Legacy VTK file of the C-alpha trace (Angstrom):
# vtk DataFile Version 3.0
C-alpha trace
ASCII
DATASET POLYDATA
POINTS 114 float
0.045 -0.064 0.092
1.920 3.352 -0.872
2.254 6.164 1.766
-0.877 8.175 0.802
-3.470 5.723 1.260
-2.303 5.577 4.840
-4.753 8.470 5.381
-7.574 6.600 4.281
-6.941 2.874 5.379
-8.173 1.714 9.126
-7.858 -1.896 10.137
-11.136 -0.885 11.753
-13.529 -0.615 8.644
-16.439 -2.005 8.671
-16.353 -5.673 8.123
-19.126 -7.273 5.702
-21.922 -9.479 7.966
-23.857 -12.113 6.143
-27.670 -13.169 7.137
-27.685 -16.011 9.180
-30.689 -17.980 9.002
-32.267 -21.103 9.609
-33.867 -23.882 7.540
-36.747 -25.814 9.801
-34.780 -28.843 10.306
-32.182 -26.809 11.721
-34.340 -25.055 14.375
-35.832 -28.650 15.188
-31.787 -29.537 16.189
-31.452 -26.371 18.178
-35.189 -26.822 19.999
-34.099 -30.852 20.352
-30.753 -30.090 21.634
-31.727 -27.365 24.063
-35.133 -29.703 25.757
-32.017 -32.526 26.161
-30.037 -30.722 28.050
-32.687 -28.468 29.851
-34.322 -31.637 31.144
-31.092 -32.929 33.169
-29.185 -29.423 33.741
-30.550 -25.709 33.343
-27.674 -24.250 33.875
-25.867 -26.244 30.938
-28.495 -25.719 28.861
-28.176 -22.090 29.274
-24.230 -22.280 28.640
-24.828 -24.442 25.551
-27.557 -22.015 24.397
-24.777 -19.057 24.574
-22.080 -21.072 22.789
-24.261 -21.705 20.256
-25.383 -18.384 19.813
-21.713 -17.122 20.309
-20.357 -19.752 17.424
-23.372 -18.041 15.365
-21.674 -14.644 15.566
-18.615 -15.950 14.239
-20.565 -17.005 11.620
-21.831 -13.918 10.451
-18.467 -12.290 10.147
-16.665 -15.275 8.810
-18.409 -18.199 7.474
-14.941 -19.016 4.980
-12.967 -19.495 7.884
-14.218 -22.783 8.324
-13.398 -26.668 7.011
-15.390 -27.357 4.257
-17.944 -30.306 4.564
-17.031 -31.647 1.057
-13.858 -30.967 -1.674
-15.845 -30.613 -4.251
-18.078 -27.613 -2.968
-16.287 -24.636 -1.117
-20.004 -23.446 -0.077
-20.778 -25.980 1.765
-19.372 -25.977 5.401
-18.712 -27.069 9.304
-18.241 -25.387 12.358
-17.117 -26.893 15.739
-18.254 -25.438 18.602
-16.557 -26.375 21.654
-18.660 -27.196 24.320
-17.495 -29.443 27.388
-15.911 -32.609 26.932
-17.092 -32.535 23.004
-18.841 -29.940 21.411
-21.450 -28.885 18.167
-21.290 -29.755 14.320
-23.016 -27.378 12.352
-23.860 -27.466 8.902
-24.247 -24.726 6.470
-24.012 -22.913 3.305
-23.042 -20.164 2.193
-25.714 -18.673 -0.454
-24.397 -15.696 -1.401
-22.161 -12.810 -0.527
-24.966 -11.706 2.166
-26.580 -15.080 3.385
-25.652 -18.125 5.183
-27.890 -21.275 6.040
-27.827 -22.906 8.806
-28.839 -26.948 7.652
-27.979 -28.863 10.522
-26.808 -28.859 14.400
-25.704 -31.913 15.979
-24.281 -32.714 19.239
-20.589 -34.508 18.026
-21.583 -38.104 20.653
-24.787 -38.456 18.728
-25.082 -41.550 16.396
-25.817 -40.036 13.126
-22.705 -37.701 13.457
-20.074 -38.724 10.901
LINES 1 115
114 0 1 2 3 4 5 6 7 8 9 10 11 12 13 14 15 16 17 18 19 20 21 22 23 24 25 26 27 28 29 30 31 32 33 34 35 36 37 38 39 40 41 42 43 44 45 46 47 48 49 50 51 52 53 54 55 56 57 58 59 60 61 62 63 64 65 66 67 68 69 70 71 72 73 74 75 76 77 78 79 80 81 82 83 84 85 86 87 88 89 90 91 92 93 94 95 96 97 98 99 100 101 102 103 104 105 106 107 108 109 110 111 112 113
C-alpha cells in the first residue's frame, strides 16, 4: 500500500456481515438439543445456548473460516463449537454474498454424527 493511501486506510473499517438463517430442520435440531439439556441441567442448557449463539455470531462475520464439509463444494461447510468434553457441529451453506443458511446442528456424540 502506498504512503498516501494510509490516511484513508483503517484496520477498523466495517466488515461485511452475513445474514444467518435457519432451515426448519436446523430449528428443530436446536430445540431438540436445548430440551435434552434442559431436562438434565438448566444451567448447562443456558451455557450451551450461549456457546451456540457465539458460534453463530462468528459465522455471520467469518463464514469461510470454517472447514469444508465436501471438497468439491467450497460453500458447504462445518463449524465446530466446543462445549464441555465435546461440542456441536453446525452444517451450513454460504448461499451468496449476504446469506449463510444453517442446515443442521448435531452434538458430536450423537449416533448420526459422522
